[in-house]
C-alpha positions as CSV (number, residue, x, y, z in Angstrom):
1,M,-12.0,-2.3,14.0
2,M,-8.2,-2.2,14.2
3,I,-5.5,-4.8,14.0
4,S,-4.5,-5.9,17.6
5,G,-1.2,-4.2,18.6
6,W,-1.5,-1.3,16.2
7,K,-1.9,1.4,18.9
8,K,1.6,0.7,20.3
9,R,3.2,0.8,16.8
10,Y,1.4,4.0,15.9
11,S,2.7,5.6,19.1
12,D,6.2,4.5,18.2
13,I,5.8,6.1,14.7
14,L,4.6,9.4,16.2
15,K,7.7,9.5,18.5
16,E,10.2,8.4,15.8
17,F,9.1,10.8,13.1
18,K,7.8,13.6,15.4
19,Y,4.3,13.5,13.8
20,S,1.3,15.2,15.2
21,E,-1.6,12.9,16.1
22,K,-3.8,16.0,16.1
23,K,-3.0,16.8,12.5
24,D,-3.5,13.1,11.5
25,K,-7.0,13.3,13.0
26,E,-7.7,16.6,11.2
27,S,-6.8,15.1,7.9
28,A,-8.9,12.0,8.6
29,I,-11.9,14.2,9.5
30,K,-11.6,16.1,6.2
31,L,-11.3,12.8,4.2
32,N,-14.3,11.4,6.1
33,S,-16.3,14.4,5.0
34,I,-15.6,13.7,1.3
35,V,-15.7,9.9,1.1
36,V,-19.1,8.5,0.2
37,K,-20.5,5.6,2.2
38,S,-20.6,2.6,-0.2
39,D,-20.1,-1.1,-0.6
40,I,-16.4,-0.9,-1.6
41,N,-15.4,-3.1,1.3
42,E,-17.5,-5.9,0.0
43,K,-16.0,-5.4,-3.5
44,I,-12.5,-5.5,-2.0
45,S,-13.3,-8.6,-0.1
46,K,-14.5,-10.4,-3.3
47,I,-11.3,-9.4,-5.0
48,I,-8.9,-10.5,-2.2
49,K,-10.4,-13.1,0.0
50,D,-8.8,-16.6,-0.4
51,K,-6.9,-15.4,-3.5
52,T,-3.3,-14.9,-4.4
53,V,-2.5,-11.2,-4.4
54,F,0.5,-9.2,-5.7
55,V,1.5,-6.1,-3.7
56,I,3.7,-3.8,-5.8
57,G,6.1,-1.2,-4.6
58,S,8.5,1.2,-6.4
59,G,11.8,-0.2,-5.2
60,P,14.8,-0.8,-7.4
61,S,13.7,-4.3,-8.4
62,L,10.4,-3.0,-10.0
63,S,12.2,-2.5,-13.3
64,T,13.0,-6.2,-13.5
65,A,9.6,-7.2,-12.3
66,I,7.7,-5.3,-15.0
67,P,8.1,-8.0,-17.7
68,K,6.8,-10.7,-15.3
69,L,3.9,-8.5,-14.2
70,K,2.9,-7.9,-17.9
71,K,2.6,-11.6,-18.4
72,L,0.4,-12.0,-15.4
73,K,-2.2,-9.3,-16.2
74,K,-5.1,-11.4,-14.8
75,S,-3.5,-11.6,-11.4
76,I,-4.8,-9.4,-8.6
77,K,-2.6,-6.4,-8.1
78,I,-2.4,-3.9,-5.2
79,A,0.0,-1.1,-6.0
80,A,1.6,1.6,-4.0
81,D,0.9,4.9,-5.9
82,S,4.6,5.6,-6.6
83,S,4.6,2.5,-8.8
84,V,1.4,3.2,-10.6
85,K,2.9,5.5,-13.3
86,V,5.3,2.9,-14.7
87,L,2.7,0.1,-14.3
88,V,0.1,2.1,-16.4
89,E,2.8,3.0,-19.0
90,N,3.3,-0.8,-19.4
91,G,-0.4,-1.5,-19.7
92,I,-0.8,-2.8,-16.2
93,I,-3.9,-1.4,-14.4
94,P,-3.8,-2.2,-10.6
95,D,-7.0,-3.5,-9.1
96,I,-6.4,-1.5,-6.0
97,V,-4.2,1.6,-5.5
98,I,-2.8,2.4,-2.0
99,T,-2.2,6.2,-1.9
100,D,-1.6,9.1,0.4
101,L,-2.0,11.3,-2.7
102,D,1.7,12.0,-3.5
103,G,1.8,9.9,-6.7
104,D,1.6,11.2,-10.3
105,E,-1.8,12.9,-10.4
106,N,-2.2,12.6,-14.2
107,T,-1.7,8.9,-14.0
108,L,-4.1,8.6,-11.1
109,K,-6.7,10.5,-13.1
110,K,-6.3,8.1,-16.0
111,I,-7.4,5.1,-13.9
112,A,-9.7,7.1,-11.6
113,K,-12.7,5.0,-12.8
114,K,-10.9,1.7,-13.2
115,S,-9.1,1.0,-9.9
116,I,-10.3,1.0,-6.3
117,F,-8.4,3.7,-4.3
118,V,-7.5,3.2,-0.7
119,V,-6.7,6.8,0.3
120,H,-4.7,7.4,3.5
121,A,-5.1,10.6,5.6
122,H,-2.2,12.0,7.6
123,G,-1.0,15.3,8.8
124,D,1.1,16.2,5.8
125,N,-1.6,15.7,3.1
126,I,-4.5,17.7,4.3
127,E,-4.2,20.1,1.4
128,K,-4.4,17.2,-1.1
129,I,-7.5,15.5,0.2
130,E,-9.8,17.3,-2.2
131,F,-8.2,15.3,-5.0
132,V,-10.1,12.3,-3.7
133,K,-13.2,13.6,-5.5
134,E,-11.6,12.5,-8.8
135,F,-12.0,8.8,-7.9
136,K,-15.1,6.7,-8.5
137,N,-14.4,3.9,-6.0
138,V,-12.6,5.0,-2.9
139,I,-12.3,4.2,0.8
140,G,-10.5,6.3,3.4
141,T,-7.9,5.1,5.9
142,T,-6.3,6.7,9.0
143,Q,-3.4,5.9,11.3
144,T,-5.5,7.0,14.3
145,E,-8.6,5.4,15.8
146,P,-11.1,4.5,13.0
147,F,-14.4,6.3,13.0
148,E,-17.5,6.6,10.8
149,K,-16.2,6.0,7.2
150,M,-12.5,6.0,8.1
151,Q,-10.8,2.7,8.5
152,N,-7.5,1.5,9.9
153,F,-6.1,-1.8,8.5
154,G,-2.5,-1.1,9.8
155,G,0.7,-0.2,8.0
156,F,2.7,3.0,7.5
157,T,4.1,3.4,4.0
158,D,1.9,2.9,0.9
159,G,3.7,-0.4,0.2
160,D,3.3,-2.1,3.6
161,R,-0.2,-0.7,3.9
162,G,-1.0,-2.7,0.8
163,V,0.1,-5.9,2.6
164,F,-1.9,-5.0,5.7
165,L,-4.9,-4.5,3.5
166,A,-4.5,-7.9,1.9
167,N,-4.1,-9.5,5.3
168,H,-7.2,-7.8,6.6
169,F,-9.3,-9.1,3.7
170,C,-7.9,-12.6,4.1
171,A,-5.7,-13.1,1.1
172,K,-4.6,-16.7,0.8
173,K,-1.2,-15.8,-0.5
174,I,0.6,-12.4,-0.7
175,I,3.5,-11.9,-3.1
176,L,5.7,-8.8,-3.1
177,F,7.1,-7.2,-6.2
178,G,9.4,-4.1,-6.1
179,M,9.3,-4.0,-2.3
180,D,13.0,-3.5,-1.6
181,F,13.7,-2.5,1.9
182,G,17.3,-1.5,2.5
183,N,19.7,1.3,1.6
184,K,18.6,1.8,-2.0
185,I,15.7,3.9,-3.2
186,G,14.0,3.0,-6.5
187,K,14.0,5.5,-9.3
188,Y,10.2,5.4,-9.5
189,S,9.8,6.6,-6.0
190,D,10.6,10.2,-7.1
191,T,12.5,10.9,-3.9
192,K,14.5,14.1,-3.7
193,K,18.1,14.0,-2.4
194,S,17.1,16.1,0.6
195,Q,14.4,13.5,1.4
196,R,16.6,10.4,1.1
197,E,17.4,10.0,4.8
198,I,13.8,10.2,5.9
199,K,12.7,7.9,3.0
200,L,15.1,5.2,4.2
201,Q,13.9,5.7,7.7
202,K,10.3,5.2,6.6
203,L,11.3,2.1,4.6
204,N,13.0,0.7,7.7
205,R,9.8,1.2,9.7
206,G,7.8,-0.3,7.0
207,Q,9.9,-3.4,7.0
208,S,9.7,-3.8,10.7
209,L,5.9,-3.6,10.5
210,L,5.8,-6.3,7.8
211,E,8.1,-8.5,10.0
212,W,5.6,-8.1,12.8
213,L,2.6,-8.8,10.6
214,A,4.4,-12.0,9.4
215,T,4.1,-13.3,13.0
216,I,0.4,-13.0,13.2
217,T,-1.1,-13.3,9.7
218,K,-2.8,-16.4,8.3
219,S,-1.8,-15.5,4.8
220,E,1.2,-17.2,3.1
221,L,3.9,-14.6,2.5
222,F,6.3,-14.4,-0.4
223,T,8.7,-11.8,-1.9
224,T,10.4,-11.6,-5.2
225,S,12.4,-8.6,-3.9
226,K,14.9,-8.3,-1.0
227,P,14.5,-10.9,1.7
228,I,12.2,-10.0,4.6
229,K,11.9,-12.0,7.8
230,G,8.7,-14.1,7.6
231,F,8.4,-13.8,3.8
232,K,9.7,-16.7,1.6
233,K,12.1,-15.4,-1.0
234,I,11.1,-16.7,-4.5
235,S,12.3,-16.1,-8.1
236,Y,10.1,-14.7,-10.8
237,K,10.1,-18.2,-12.4
238,N,8.6,-19.7,-9.2
239,V,5.8,-17.2,-9.1
240,D,3.9,-19.3,-11.6
241,I,4.1,-22.3,-9.3
242,I,2.9,-20.3,-6.3
243,I,-0.2,-18.9,-8.0
244,T,-1.4,-22.2,-9.4
């Protein structure tokens, strides 16, 4: 099952970034061979359905968000893997990690048996797929047509895929932290200078996908970061009001 309208957007992504659908499929096939069939979807549904969910990225505002997130340890947190290292260093263990396996491996190993990992297969991470064997609770996702154990909830970057996941599992409210789409890249994203242009291009695509999702989702959408069309901008102080 795939979100309606995704095929067109995936086609646009392939054209814009000159990606290979064939390689995406090869990576997905390899991940499918490693992922064990389980009831993880049911576990994720129990965590997310009808709940308020935080989706955490590694944008510039993550630094200021950390103190608030530390006070809200019981809240449900979906984290892009580039944000996981600083979260764990601050005693914040995400319930769900969205990863294409380019985050800090040592940190991911530390929480390998604590968090649920939603691992994404694409043409550039085929060599890293074996690392999935480190995780206890894992599901595989693909940008292509879903098959067997491989799923497609929609989304492109780790951060926006977290929002699409929360939407798929029917979160009541979704609140973004450290999700700053624009011309600045957060220090936690570990982006090299040579990769800056393509990173900003990916962030722009991620924002456009979230703006599209905002037109079709039934979840209430909020952001504590930079304004996004379709997401209500709120302050950290008002998060407490939203989640009650």
